[in-house]
N, CA, C and O atoms as a GROMACS GRO file, in nm:
protein
  252
    1UNK      N    1  28.013  11.270  14.918
    1UNK     CA    2  27.885  11.260  14.854
    1UNK      C    3  27.814  11.134  14.889
    1UNK      O    4  27.694  11.133  14.917
    2UNK      N    5  27.889  11.025  14.886
    2UNK     CA    6  27.831  10.894  14.922
    2UNK      C    7  27.784  10.891  15.062
    2UNK      O    8  27.680  10.833  15.092
    3UNK      N    9  27.862  10.955  15.151
    3UNK     CA   10  27.828  10.961  15.296
    3UNK      C   11  27.694  11.032  15.311
    3UNK      O   12  27.607  10.988  15.386
    4UNK      N   13  27.680  11.140  15.241
    4UNK     CA   14  27.554  11.216  15.247
    4UNK      C   15  27.438  11.134  15.197
    4UNK      O   16  27.328  11.141  15.253
    5UNK      N   17  27.462  11.054  15.092
    5UNK     CA   18  27.355  10.967  15.038
    5UNK      C   19  27.316  10.862  15.140
    5UNK      O   20  27.198  10.830  15.155
    6UNK      N   21  27.414  10.807  15.209
    6UNK     CA   22  27.383  10.708  15.316
    6UNK      C   23  27.303  10.768  15.429
    6UNK      O   24  27.212  10.704  15.483
    7UNK      N   25  27.338  10.893  15.466
    7UNK     CA   26  27.269  10.957  15.571
    7UNK      C   27  27.123  10.986  15.530
    7UNK      O   28  27.033  10.972  15.613
    8UNK      N   29  27.100  11.024  15.408
    8UNK     CA   30  26.966  11.050  15.362
    8UNK      C   31  26.886  10.920  15.351
    8UNK      O   32  26.766  10.919  15.378
    9UNK      N   33  26.952  10.811  15.311
    9UNK     CA   34  26.885  10.679  15.309
    9UNK      C   35  26.842  10.638  15.451
    9UNK      O   36  26.731  10.588  15.471
   10UNK      N   37  26.928  10.661  15.547
   10UNK     CA   38  26.897  10.631  15.686
   10UNK      C   39  26.777  10.710  15.733
   10UNK      O   40  26.688  10.656  15.798
   11UNK      N   41  26.774  10.842  15.698
   11UNK     CA   42  26.662  10.928  15.737
   11UNK      C   43  26.534  10.879  15.672
   11UNK      O   44  26.429  10.878  15.735
   12UNK      N   45  26.542  10.840  15.547
   12UNK     CA   46  26.425  10.789  15.476
   12UNK      C   47  26.371  10.658  15.544
   12UNK      O   48  26.250  10.639  15.557
   13UNK      N   49  26.461  10.573  15.583
   13UNK     CA   50  26.422  10.450  15.650
   13UNK      C   51  26.356  10.481  15.785
   13UNK      O   52  26.258  10.418  15.824
   14UNK      N   53  26.413  10.578  15.856
   14UNK     CA   54  26.357  10.619  15.987
   14UNK      C   55  26.215  10.674  15.968
   14UNK      O   56  26.123  10.644  16.044
   15UNK      N   57  26.203  10.757  15.865
   15UNK     CA   58  26.072  10.817  15.836
   15UNK      C   59  25.967  10.709  15.792
   15UNK      O   60  25.849  10.716  15.828
   16UNK      N   61  26.013  10.613  15.716
   16UNK     CA   62  25.924  10.504  15.678
   16UNK      C   63  25.878  10.426  15.797
   16UNK      O   64  25.762  10.387  15.806
   17UNK      N   65  25.971  10.402  15.890
   17UNK     CA   66  25.934  10.327  16.010
   17UNK      C   67  25.837  10.408  16.097
   17UNK      O   68  25.743  10.354  16.155
   18UNK      N   69  25.862  10.541  16.105
   18UNK     CA   70  25.772  10.622  16.181
   18UNK      C   71  25.630  10.630  16.119
   18UNK      O   72  25.530  10.632  16.190
   19UNK      N   73  25.625  10.633  15.986
   19UNK     CA   74  25.494  10.633  15.912
   19UNK      C   75  25.423  10.499  15.945
   19UNK      O   76  25.303  10.496  15.972
   20UNK      N   77  25.502  10.386  15.941
   20UNK     CA   78  25.439  10.260  15.973
   20UNK      C   79  25.379  10.260  16.114
   20UNK      O   80  25.267  10.215  16.136
   21UNK      N   81  25.456  10.310  16.207
   21UNK     CA   82  25.408  10.312  16.345
   21UNK      C   83  25.286  10.399  16.358
   21UNK      O   84  25.190  10.361  16.426
   22UNK      N   85  25.285  10.514  16.294
   22UNK     CA   86  25.167  10.601  16.298
   22UNK      C   87  25.044  10.540  16.232
   22UNK      O   88  24.932  10.555  16.281
   23UNK      N   89  25.066  10.473  16.122
   23UNK     CA   90  24.952  10.402  16.057
   23UNK      C   91  24.898  10.294  16.146
   23UNK      O   92  24.777  10.270  16.150
   24UNK      N   93  24.987  10.228  16.219
   24UNK     CA   94  24.944  10.123  16.312
   24UNK      C   95  24.862  10.182  16.427
   24UNK      O   96  24.762  10.123  16.467
   25UNK      N   97  24.903  10.296  16.479
   25UNK     CA   98  24.829  10.365  16.582
   25UNK      C   99  24.694  10.412  16.533
   25UNK      O  100  24.595  10.399  16.605
   26UNK      N  101  24.689  10.465  16.412
   26UNK     CA  102  24.561  10.509  16.355
   26UNK      C  103  24.472  10.390  16.341
   26UNK      O  104  24.355  10.401  16.375
   27UNK      N  105  24.518  10.280  16.294
   27UNK     CA  106  24.436  10.160  16.272
   27UNK      C  107  24.380  10.113  16.410
   27UNK      O  108  24.263  10.077  16.421
   28UNK      N  109  24.467  10.115  16.514
   28UNK     CA  110  24.420  10.073  16.646
   28UNK      C  111  24.313  10.164  16.700
   28UNK      O  112  24.217  10.119  16.763
   29UNK      N  113  24.329  10.296  16.675
   29UNK     CA  114  24.226  10.390  16.725
   29UNK      C  115  24.097  10.377  16.653
   29UNK      O  116  23.990  10.390  16.712
   30UNK      N  117  24.105  10.351  16.522
   30UNK     CA  118  23.983  10.336  16.441
   30UNK      C  119  23.912  10.203  16.471
   30UNK      O  120  23.790  10.193  16.460
   31UNK      N  121  23.989  10.103  16.507
   31UNK     CA  122  23.926   9.971  16.528
   31UNK      C  123  23.873   9.949  16.668
   31UNK      O  124  23.793   9.858  16.689
   32UNK      N  125  23.915  10.029  16.766
   32UNK     CA  126  23.860  10.014  16.903
   32UNK      C  127  23.721  10.070  16.907
   32UNK      O  128  23.688  10.166  16.837
   33UNK      N  129  23.638  10.007  16.992
   33UNK     CA  130  23.495  10.060  16.999
   33UNK      C  131  23.490  10.198  17.055
   33UNK      O  132  23.568  10.235  17.143
   34UNK      N  133  23.398  10.274  17.003
   34UNK     CA  134  23.380  10.410  17.046
   34UNK      C  135  23.318  10.411  17.188
   34UNK      O  136  23.210  10.355  17.211
   35UNK      N  137  23.386  10.474  17.278
   35UNK     CA  138  23.344  10.478  17.415
   35UNK      C  139  23.278  10.610  17.446
   35UNK      O  140  23.329  10.715  17.407
   36UNK      N  141  23.165  10.607  17.515
   36UNK     CA  142  23.103  10.731  17.558
   36UNK      C  143  23.040  10.811  17.451
   36UNK      O  144  23.066  10.930  17.437
   37UNK      N  145  22.957  10.746  17.373
   37UNK     CA  146  22.885  10.818  17.265
   37UNK      C  147  22.762  10.886  17.321
   37UNK      O  148  22.692  10.956  17.249
   38UNK      N  149  22.735  10.865  17.449
   38UNK     CA  150  22.615  10.924  17.508
   38UNK      C  151  22.632  11.073  17.538
   38UNK      O  152  22.728  11.137  17.494
   39UNK      N  153  22.538  11.124  17.612
   39UNK     CA  154  22.536  11.266  17.652
   39UNK      C  155  22.665  11.294  17.733
   39UNK      O  156  22.697  11.220  17.826
   40UNK      N  157  22.736  11.398  17.696
   40UNK     CA  158  22.860  11.436  17.761
   40UNK      C  159  22.963  11.325  17.766
   40UNK      O  160  23.042  11.317  17.860
   41UNK      N  161  22.962  11.239  17.664
   41UNK     CA  162  23.061  11.133  17.663
   41UNK      C  163  23.041  11.028  17.769
   41UNK      O  164  23.138  10.969  17.817
   42UNK      N  165  22.917  11.005  17.807
   42UNK     CA  166  22.885  10.905  17.906
   42UNK      C  167  22.910  10.953  18.050
   42UNK      O  168  22.911  10.874  18.144
   43UNK      N  169  22.930  11.083  18.066
   43UNK     CA  170  22.955  11.136  18.201
   43UNK      C  171  22.841  11.222  18.247
   43UNK      O  172  22.860  11.338  18.283
   44UNK      N  173  22.726  11.168  18.246
   44UNK     CA  174  22.603  11.241  18.287
   44UNK      C  175  22.614  11.272  18.439
   44UNK      O  176  22.551  11.368  18.486
   45UNK      N  177  22.689  11.197  18.514
   45UNK     CA  178  22.702  11.221  18.655
   45UNK      C  179  22.754  11.362  18.688
   45UNK      O  180  22.735  11.411  18.799
   46UNK      N  181  22.821  11.426  18.590
   46UNK     CA  182  22.872  11.555  18.607
   46UNK      C  183  22.757  11.658  18.624
   46UNK      O  184  22.772  11.761  18.688
   47UNK      N  185  22.644  11.626  18.564
   47UNK     CA  186  22.529  11.718  18.568
   47UNK      C  187  22.460  11.722  18.705
   47UNK      O  188  22.392  11.820  18.738
   48UNK      N  189  22.479  11.617  18.785
   48UNK     CA  190  22.406  11.606  18.915
   48UNK      C  191  22.446  11.723  19.007
   48UNK      O  192  22.356  11.792  19.056
   49UNK      N  193  22.574  11.749  19.034
   49UNK     CA  194  22.599  11.861  19.123
   49UNK      C  195  22.560  12.000  19.065
   49UNK      O  196  22.518  12.090  19.138
   50UNK      N  197  22.575  12.013  18.930
   50UNK     CA  198  22.533  12.136  18.870
   50UNK      C  199  22.388  12.160  18.887
   50UNK      O  200  22.349  12.271  18.925
   51UNK      N  201  22.305  12.061  18.862
   51UNK     CA  202  22.158  12.072  18.881
   51UNK      C  203  22.126  12.102  19.025
   51UNK      O  204  22.037  12.182  19.054
   52UNK      N  205  22.200  12.036  19.120
   52UNK     CA  206  22.175  12.059  19.260
   52UNK      C  207  22.206  12.202  19.301
   52UNK      O  208  22.132  12.263  19.377
   53UNK      N  209  22.314  12.253  19.252
   53UNK     CA  210  22.354  12.393  19.281
   53UNK      C  211  22.249  12.487  19.226
   53UNK      O  212  22.198  12.572  19.299
   54UNK      N  213  22.216  12.474  19.102
   54UNK     CA  214  22.115  12.559  19.039
   54UNK      C  215  21.984  12.552  19.112
   54UNK      O  216  21.920  12.654  19.137
   55UNK      N  217  21.942  12.430  19.147
   55UNK     CA  218  21.817  12.408  19.221
   55UNK      C  219  21.819  12.478  19.357
   55UNK      O  220  21.720  12.539  19.399
   56UNK      N  221  21.935  12.470  19.425
   56UNK     CA  222  21.949  12.537  19.554
   56UNK      C  223  21.943  12.687  19.543
   56UNK      O  224  21.884  12.755  19.628
   57UNK      N  225  22.003  12.741  19.436
   57UNK     CA  226  22.000  12.885  19.414
   57UNK      C  227  21.856  12.931  19.386
   57UNK      O  228  21.810  13.031  19.441
   58UNK      N  229  21.786  12.858  19.304
   58UNK     CA  230  21.644  12.889  19.269
   58UNK      C  231  21.558  12.884  19.396
   58UNK      O  232  21.477  12.974  19.418
   59UNK      N  233  21.574  12.784  19.478
   59UNK     CA  234  21.498  12.767  19.600
   59UNK      C  235  21.530  12.884  19.695
   59UNK      O  236  21.439  12.942  19.754
   60UNK      N  237  21.658  12.916  19.711
   60UNK     CA  238  21.690  13.027  19.800
   60UNK      C  239  21.639  13.160  19.745
   60UNK      O  240  21.610  13.247  19.827
   61UNK      N  241  21.627  13.183  19.622
   61UNK     CA  242  21.577  13.307  19.565
   61UNK      C  243  21.423  13.312  19.589
   61UNK      O  244  21.368  13.415  19.628
   62UNK      N  245  21.358  13.200  19.567
   62UNK     CA  246  21.210  13.201  19.582
   62UNK      C  247  21.166  13.197  19.724
   62UNK      O  248  21.048  13.220  19.751
   63UNK      N  249  21.254  13.168  19.817
   63UNK     CA  250  21.220  13.159  19.962
   63UNK      C  251  21.200  13.290  20.019
   63UNK      O  252  21.171  13.302  20.138
   0.00000   0.00000   0.00000
């Protein structure tokens, strides 16, 4: 019975340590500045080839 109690206490300590680590990670994520709040997360350059392809298709259709 005592052995089982010690095992459970060890598990509780492990879980408390894991909770502490997770809280630390959450705090780090919340405190770092938000990156890429702009359009498409700051990756507007992705739109350039898409617009070029659509423009090329429209020009070839109208030609």
